N, C-alpha and C positions, 0 to 999 in steps of 0.2 A: 601189229608190231608191239612187243612188250618192252617197256622202258622202266628201269628202276632209277629213281631220282633221289640222290643222296644230298641232304641239306644239313647244315651245322646246327648242333643242339645248343651251342653257347652264344647264339645271337637270338635273344628272346623278344626284342622289340620289333616294331614294324619297320625294319630297315628297307632301303630300296632293293637290296639283294633278295631279301625274303619275299617282298611283294612280287618281284620279277619271277622268282622261282615258282611261287604259287600260281600266278597267272599263266606262266608257260605250261605248267603241268595241266591246268584246267583246259587250256586251248589245244594242247596236244591230244588230250582225251576227246575234245570236240571234233578233231580231225580224224579220229578213228584209232588212235594208239591206246594201248592199255598202260596206264601210268601208275606205278606203285611208289609212293613217296615215303622214304624212310629218313628219320632224324638220327644223325650219328652224333652221340654225345662225345665230348672230349674238349681238351684245352687247345683248340685249334687257333692258329694254323699249323702247329707242329704236333702237339699232343704227346701223351706218354706212350710207352710201348703197348700198354693195354688199350689205349685209344686207337692206335694204329692197327692193332689186331682186330678190333671191332670193325674198323673200316675195311680191312682185308676180307673179313667174313661177309660184309655187306656187298663187296664187289664181286663175290663168288655166287651170283644168284641169277644171272640172266645174260643173254647175248649182247644187250645194249644197256649201258649205265651212263647216266649224266651225273656228274659230281660237281657240287659248288666248289669254286676255286679256293675258298677259305679252308675247306677240308682237304682238297687234293694237293694243294701246292706244298704242303709240308710233309707229304708222304710219297715221294717218288718211287721208292722200292715197291710199295704196295700197288701203285698204279702200273708199274712195269710188269710186275708178276701177273696181275690180272689180265693185261693185254696179251702177255705170252701164253696164258692159259686159254685164250680164245674169246675173252670178253671185250667188246668194243666199249672203250671208256672215253667219254667226251667230257671235257672240263669246261664249265662256264666260269670264266674269270671276270668277275664284276669289276675288280680293281687290282692292279699289281700290288704285291706285298711290299710294305716298306722295308721289312727285314727278310732274311732267309732267301736271298735272291738265287743262291746256288741250288737250293732245294726246289724252288719254284721252277727254275729253268729245266732241271732234270725231269720234273713231273710233266711239264708242258710238252717236252720232246717225247716223253714216253707214251703220252696219250694218243688215242686214235684220232682225235681232233680237238680243236679249241674254239669256243664260242665267246664273243665279247658283246656287251650291250651297246657299244658305240665305236665309231672310228677312233675317237679320242683314246679310249681305253686300249684298243688294239695297238695304236701307235705307241702308247706307253710300254706295252709288253715288248714290242719289237725293238724299241730303243734300249731296253734293259737286256734283252736276251737274243737279239739278232733275228735272223730270218725265221719266221714261223708262218705257217698257213693258218689263218684265222678267219672264221666266218662271223660277220657282224650281223647281229639280230637286234635291232633297236627296239626298245620297249614300245608296246602299244599303249593306247589310252582308252579308258572307258568313257562312254558318252555321259555327259552331265548337264544339269540345268544351268542356264546362263545366270550368273550372279546379278543381283539387283544393285548391289553397292550400298553405301551408307553416306550419311551426312551427319557429322564430319567424316572424312574418308577413313576407311578401316584398312589397316595394313596387316598382312599375315605372314608369318615365317613358319612354315611347316617342316620341321626337322627335329630329330632327336637332339636333346641338349648335350652336345659334345663339343670339345674345343675346335675340332675341324669345321663345325658348322658356324662358328663365329657369332653366336648370339650376343656376346658381350660387346663386340664391335658395333653391331646393329644398335644396341642400346645406347652406346656412346654417341652414335650419329643421331638417333632420335632425341637424345637430350639436348642437341644443338638446334633442334627445330621445335622446341617446346612452345615458342611464341606463336605457332600456327596451330589451327584446330586439326586433330586427328586422334584416332585410337589405334591400338595394335594388339595382336595376340601372338605369343610364342607357343606353338602347338607341337609338342613332341615329348617323348618319354623323359622323365627325370631319373630313371633307374639305370640307364646305361653307364653314366658317370656321375654318381651322386655328388662328388666333390665339385665338379664343374657346374652341375645344376644349382648347387649352393651359391657358387660365384654369380650365376645369372640372377638368382633371387636377390642376392645382396646388392647387385648393380642396379636393379630396379629401384630398390629402396634408397641407395646412395644418390641416384639421380632424381629422387622424388617423383617417380613416375607411376606410383602404385595405382593412381586413379585413371591412368591413361593406358596402361599395359597389363594384360592378363597373361599369366604363365599357366597354361591349362593342363599340362601333362599330355599324354598320348590320347588322341580322340579318334574315333571311328564312327561310321554310320551317320545317323542323323545329327549327332553332336558336331562332327566335323563339317557336315554339309551346312549346318547353320552358320559357321564362320565363313565358309566359301560363299554362301549366299549374300552375306553383307560385306564381302571383301571388295576393295577397289584396287589393291595392289598386293603383289606377292614378292617376297625377297628371299633369294637363295645365294648367300655369299660365302659358301664353303671354300676353304683353301684348296681342297681337291674334291673332285666329283667325277665319277665315271660317266654319268649322263645326267641324272637329276630327274627322277620320275615326277617329282612335284611340279616341274616346269610344265610338262604335258597336262597334269591335273589342273594347274592354274589356267592354262589356255583353254582347256575343255570347258571351264566355267566362264570363259570370256574375260579372265582377269590377267592383266599384263604383269610381267615379272622383271625384276632386276636380278641379273646373275653376274658372277665374277669372271672376268677375263682369264683365259688360260685353263679353264676347267671344261669338263664334258658338258656342263650346263649350257655353254654357248652353242654347242651342237644341238642340244635339245630345243633351244630357243629358235634356231633356224634363221633363215635369211629374211623372213617377213617382218621381223622386228616388233613382235608383240610385247615390247618392253625395252629394256636397255641392258647393255653389257658394261659393267662397272670395272674400270681399270683401277686397281688399288693405289696407283699414283695420284688419283683424284681424291677429293674429300667426299666420302659417301654421303655425308650430311647435305652437301650442296646438290648432289644428284636428287636426293629426296626432296629438298627444298624447291628445286626447279619444278619437279612434278606437282608438288602441293600448291604452288603459286601460279602455275601456267595452265589455264583451262584448255587452251588449244592443244598443249602437249598431252594432257589427260585424255582428251577426246581422240587424238591420233593413236595413242597407245591402245586405248580401248577398242577403237575401230580395227586396228591391226590384229588384236587378240581375237576379235570376233571373226575376222576373215580367216585367220590361221586355224581357228577352231573347226572350220568346215573341211579341213584337209588332214586332220590328225589320223594316223594309222591305227587300226584296231589290233588287239592282241592276237587275232587270228593270222595277221600278217607275220608277226614275230614267230609264232608257232610254225607257220608254213616254211619260213626260212630255215628254222632249226631242223624240221622234219626232212626237208630236201637235202640239207647237208648230211644228215645221218644216214640217209638212204642212198646217197650218191647221185641223186637226180640233178639235172641241170637247173640253173636259176636260183 
């Protein structure tokens, strides 16, 4: 089976969507598909007429095309035309668009099929656009070495520095537990929103936490693994999250996670409780303080994370679900 995979050219950092797309392409290939990944430049999610023309040309290249929703959702005419011409067009919608709902609805209806990375994101799409047939293919997780942890405890927040990721709120909470021993690292690109990244840096200084918190920029490979290895706790308190790949990455290292209620990260955390679900009505600082001061709580969260680690799905499971959906096979 030949698959052309179209991804956005205007998201250049290691976003969850980009990681999902790359892993899906890799494991579809491992299952025997021939995958051709093309980057579609443009000011997505809508793009200029020239951007949409580039998309139309990319859609006219094979019997099966997977298109990232950030590209597809603003171009319903191009999606519909490709399907009419005989191309099977599958949209991977990582997260519903905040704007352009009419365009998104028309694109989703025009597509051959829709794939979401979580039941949470699928429910968001259905709430906005009504009845849709959506296949849920949750992200897989790569195996990882168990974190050793640190003394004092080391807290990591692995996410691009973006307002949605709420690093400034985390810094405010950490400033309220400065009487306790800990260190922290904010690990994510500073380039996606330089103005907000500047706010984060200024907040570290304003709270006088320069010696406690490192703002590392985006890390990969051994540099990222070094932080995971010494981590005791991970925090993902985004205001919206389709799933939260970093939750699985945390658990793969045996590191418990605090996630935000009402986001897809709760689904990623699962029912085994390798961490906590934070309700914004509570004080985040108190949740962190409880963990820092309660050895039994730390031990329980760690134990839950280690148990959950043994049951994490691999990316081959994700790819298998997608391949079955596209080929019309049951299951």
